N, C-alpha and C positions, 0 to 999 in steps of 0.2 A: 504494501501500501503506501507507503513514505516511495518508492520506485517511480508509480503512477505519477499523485501526486509535484513531485518533484521535474519528473523528464515529462510528465504530461500535461500537467496546467498550469506551471510555471510555479511553481511553490518555490519556494526559496525554502531553505532549509530549518530553518527558526521557525517557519510558518508549516510547515509538516509537524512538527514536533506539536506543535500547540493544534494544531490540526487531528490529533488524531490525540491526545488528551483525553475526550470524554471516555477509553477503553482507558483505561489510565482510574481515572476519577476515581469511578464508574466498579472496579475493583478492590482500590483501595477503602471505600466506600460506604461500599454497598458484600461484600461476602461476606462479612459478621454474619448480615439479616438472614441469609444465604442459608445459615449452619444451623437460626435458629427455624430458624422459612422449612428445614426439613425437619428437627426435633418436631415441630407443633403437626404437620399435613402430611408425614412421611417421606423417606431416604428414594422411594422408586418413584414418587408422582417426583421430588424436586429435582431426579435427573434424567427426566423421560420431557420434562416441564422449557431448565432451562439450555437442554440441543436444544429444543424446538426450533428457544428463543433466535438465539445463534444463527438458527437454520435458514429464521426468519432477518437477520440479521446480514447475510451474507446474501439472501434476496434483495433486499436493497442499491445494496452495494451495485452487488450486477445490471438491476434495470436501470442506474443511474450513475454507471463507466465511462458511462458518458461524456457527462454532463460538469462545468466549471463553480456553482454557481453548491459554493457547500457549504450556508447553511441549509438551502432545500435538495441539495440531493448528493453531498456526503456525510454532514453532521448527524441526519437522521438514522442512516446504519449506521456508523458508531458507537452510537448512546445506543442502538437494541443491537448488539453483537457485544457491546460493554457488560448492559442488563443481563444476559443472558449468562457469561463469565461466570459473569458476578454471583447466577443461582446455580451457579457449575462444581464450581474449580474450589471451591470450602467443604462442599456434601461430599464429594469426591472424593476425593484424601480422607474427606470423617469414613466413608463409606467404606475406604482399605485401609484403615488401620484398623473402626472396629470391628474387619475381619479379620486379621487378624490376633484380636486374640492379645489378652495383654501383654502374654509374656511375650511375645513377640512384635511387640511393640517400637523397637527400632527400629529390625532386618526390616517390615513393612512399611516403615516411609521412609527408611534406606532406596526400597525397591520402588515404591512409587514414586520415587523424586528425579533417579535411573528416567524411567522410561520414559517422564512426563520432557527429560532432555535432550534423549533419545526421541524420543517419536519429534517434537519438533523442530528437529534438524532431517529425519526425513516430510515431516508436511510442509518443508522450506525446500528441500533440494527439491518436493515429485511439485510440489507448482510452480518452481524456474522448470522444469524439463515441461509441464505441463506448459508454461504462459510462453516457450518459443517453438511446439506441437502450433497451437493457436495458431499467433501471430503470423510463423509463418505461411497454416492455407491461408491464414482470410487477409496475405497480401498479397498473397500470390492472388486473390479472389481478387481485389481493387486495380492490381495492373492485366488481369486480362481485361476490367470491365472500362475499363482510362485508354485499355488497348495505345497499353506502351513502349515507346521506341527499344531497337536493341538497345540503343545507351539510353536509356535512361534505366532499365535488367539490372542490366551493366554496373549504375551508381548503384542498386538497388543490393543490388549481391554482393559488393566490397564496403559494404556498409551494415548487409541487415543481420548480425551476430549480435550486432552494441545492440538490435533493438527496439528502442522509443529513446535511444541515445543518436542515432542516426544525424544527418545535416548534414539536406544537398540545398545546391543552390536553385535548383526546382525545386517551387514549393507547394508544386501538386504531389511531389516525391514527398515530401514534408505534413502534407496530406493521409495519405498515404500510410505510412507512419504510423503519425499520431493513434490517426482510425483504426488501422490494426492491434496497435498493441492495448489499443480500449478494450475494445472484442475479444484479445486476447485474454484481458484481464474479467472481463465481465467470462465470461465461461469457467475463467477459475475461481473463480469467486461461487460458480453454476452450482460448482463440481465443490463444494467448501459446504456450496449451503444442503446437500441430497450425505454428503459425509455426516455432517452437524443430523440430522432427519433423521440419516436411520442409527444414532449413538443415542437418539429420542427416542428409538424402537426399541430395539435391545435394551434399555433396562426399563422401557414396559415389558417387556416378553420377560424378564429373568428377575430375581427376587432376591428377596430386602439379603441383608450381607447378614440379617440378623434369623432371619431366616438358613440360608443358607449353613452358618457355622451347626444352626442344633439339626441339623438332616444329616451332619457331617458324621 
């Protein structure tokens, strides 16, 4: 998301940091309420609804990926995404530790942290691959639609690997590159929404940690 804001929306590094602040603020201010909510209505319910809210945030981001106005196109998705994450992170950690039992709290916490770090790296790598594949496909379609000349295609191919960071003297190529990257980012955001929705459905179909521990 920071790359999109900087490369295609024209944000500075400081503006990008401020733009993504709603997600961090939601996590800092609301995570404890997510844990409290889980105690009141049940862990399974929270871990089902939370990822679905995350999915809704990604859907908003995907829908408005090609728009530049912050408060109507970017801010709503970030807020919804932050709300969903704040309702998911703390209860998920609690569920993992509770499922391990009092004798293995330290091990459960360490495994949970390690899995979260590895998952973040894998998610970034997968998103990068998705961006590249979708970007190239979208860019090729746009070049075909604008009947690009061999010279224009040669210019594109020379900087294709830089994605939205490419810069051309031909304004039509710059526009095609930006639009292709926005479409690629929208596709990846939609994929993230599908994964978050799937996580919510998996939690809905699963059992509560206490029930699982009792069954074993």
